[in-house]
N, C-alpha and C positions, 0 to 999 in steps of 0.2 A: 293361372294368375298367381303372382307372388303372394304368399300368405303373410299378412301383417297383423301382429298382435297388438291390441291396445292395452294389454296388461303386463306384457313382458314375461309372462309365465311360460311361454313356449321354449325360450332359450335364454339362459342367464349368462350373459357375457358383458364385455365392456361397452357394447352398443345397445344395451337394454336399460341401463340405469342413467337417467338424466343428470344425476348428481356427479357423474364422472366427466361430464362435458367440459372441455376447455374451449372457450369462445374462439372461433377462427379469427385470425387477424385480418383476413381479406377474403374476397370471393374465391380466389384460387384455392385457398386453404379449405374453405367450406366445401368446394367441389371435391377435393381430395378426401375429405372426411366422408362425404356422401358415397363415394365409390367404395370405401371400406365398409360402410354400413350395409350397402346393398349387395355386398358379396354373399350375404346370407339370404336364405329363402324366408327367413322369419325376422321381420324388422318391426320394432316397436314404434307405434304411431306417436306416442308421447315423446319418445327420444328424438325422432326426426323433427317433430314440431319444435322442441326446445333447442335442438341444434341449429335449425334455421333461424330461430328467434335470437339466438346468442350472437349471430353475426350482425354487427352494426353496419348498416348500409353506408357505403361510401361511393359517391358518383364516379370517382376515379376508377373503381373496379368494374363498373357496369356501363359506363357511358357509351362505349363503342358498340354495345349491343342495343342501345336504346334508340331505335329508328321509328319515328312517328309518321303517320299519314293523316291528312286532314279529313278523309272520308270514312275511315274505319280504324278500330284499334288494330295493332299489329302484334304478331307472334314471332319472336326472334330466338332461334335456337342457340343456346350457349354450350351445352354439353349433352352428348347422346348416352351417357351413362353405361357404356359397354352393353347396351341392349336391355339393361335392367330398368332404366328410367330415362326420361327426357327432362332436362332443365332448360327453362326458357324465360326470357324477359318479355313481358307484355307491356306495350306502351299505349296509354289512353289519353287522347286529347280531351279537351273540355267536354263534359256531358256525354262522352261515348260509353257504350255498354254492350254487353253480350245479349244474345237471346237466352231463354231458359233452356238448359241443356243437361244431359247426363254425362258420365265419364267412362262409358264403355267398359265397366267393371274394373276400372283403374282407381288408384288412390290419388287424390289431388291435394297438394300442400301449396298454399299461396302466401307469400311474404310481401309486405308492402315495403318497397324500396324508396318511394318518394310520393308525396301527396297522400290521398286517402282513397279507400276503396269501399264501396257499399255492396254487401252480399244480401240477396233476398232468397230465402229457401222456399221450396215448393214441395208439396206431396206429389208422388207419382199419380198420374191419372188412373182411376180404377179400371181394371180390365172389364170389358164388356159394357162399360158405362157409356150412355149416349153423350154426344158432344156437350161439354159444359165448361165454364170458366175454371181455370186451374186455381187451386187453393194455396194461398200464401201462408207460410209458417212463421213469417216475421223477417225483419231486416236487422242487419248489424253493420255498424260502421267500424272499419279498421284503419288505424293510423300507422305511420312509419315504424317499421321493425316488428309490428305485430304479425302473427301467422294464423291463418285459417286452415281448416282441414275439412274435406268432404269426400264421401264415396257414395256409390249408388244405394248402399244400404241406409244411408242417412236421408237421401232424397235427391232432388234436383235443385239447381240454383241458377241465379242470374247475377252477374257481376257488373258494376258500373262505376265510373268516376262521377261522383255527385257534384263536383265543382263546375261552376260556369266560368271560372276564371283561371284555374290552375290545372296543369296536366298531372298525370299519375303514372307511376311505373311499378310493376309488380313482378315478383320472381315466382315461377310456378314449377313444381316438380310433379310429374305424372309417372306412376309406376303400376303396371308395366306401361311402356309407351303405346300409344294407339294412333291410328291414322284416320279414324272416323268416329263420329258420335251421333246422338240424336238431338235434334232441336225441336222444341215444343211451342205450339201456338197457344199463347196464354188464354185466348178467348174460347178455344175449342178443345184443347188438350191433344190435338192431332200432332203426331210426330213425323219427322222426316230426317233421313240421314244426310249429314254434311261432312265434307272432307276437311281434315285438319291440314292447314297450309302454313308454311313459314314465310314471313316477309323477308327474313334474312337468316343466314346460317353462319355462326362463328364470326359475326361482324360484317359479313359480305352480303350484298343484296342478292336475292334469288330472282329468277324470271318472273315470279309472281309480283315482285315489287316493281319491276320494269313494265309489266303489262297487267296492271290491276284489273282491266276489263275482262281478262281471260280467266280470272280466279273466282272461286266461290267466296262470297263474303264471309268474314270471320264470324263464327257463331258460338264458339265455346272457349 
C-alpha cells in the first residue's frame, strides 16, 4: 500500500506543504497535479485534501462523467492514475446512499462537486464479538467544494445524499485502487465482500450500465 503521511515529515518537497498549492483552474489541471503528487510513495494527506479543496467545482468540467440512475448511485471512472489511484465521479439521486463499508486498506478522499453529502462514521465490529448493532461515531454534513478523508485506521463509513429534492455529485480518489471491499450489516456487524463496479468509464457507459440486473449493487 502506498504510504501516506499525515504530517509531511516523511518527505519534504513541493507536494508536502499545502501553502505551495496553486488552485487548479479546472478538473483537467487538478488531475495533472494529482498525477505529480502520486508519483511519490509518500504523499501528505493534508496536501491532497487541500489540493482537491482548492479546485472550485465547475459542472462544465465534470458533467460528461455525471451519469445518474434512478435505482442506485453510480460510480463513474474519470482517471486511472497510472495505477497509483482511481479518480471517479459518484452520482447520487435523491435520498440515495451507500451501505456501511471499509476501503480495503486504501485512502479515500471525497470532494463535493454539487449538492450535499452526509457521512456517518462507524467503529469496526469487535473481533470475536457476538452479533450486535454497529456503533455510530457521529454524522457530518459536507457542502460544495468541501473534502472529507477516511481510511480503515479511522473506521468505517456510510455516505448518502440527505436531500429528498436535490441530486448530489461527489469526486472520489482512492489510493491504491481496489476492486472489492467489505460491506457491513448495521444490525449485526456481519461483513461480506462486494465488487467495485463502474457505471461508466471516461464518459462512456459500461456493460454494467446497460445490464444493471447483472451487476452487484453499489455498496461503497
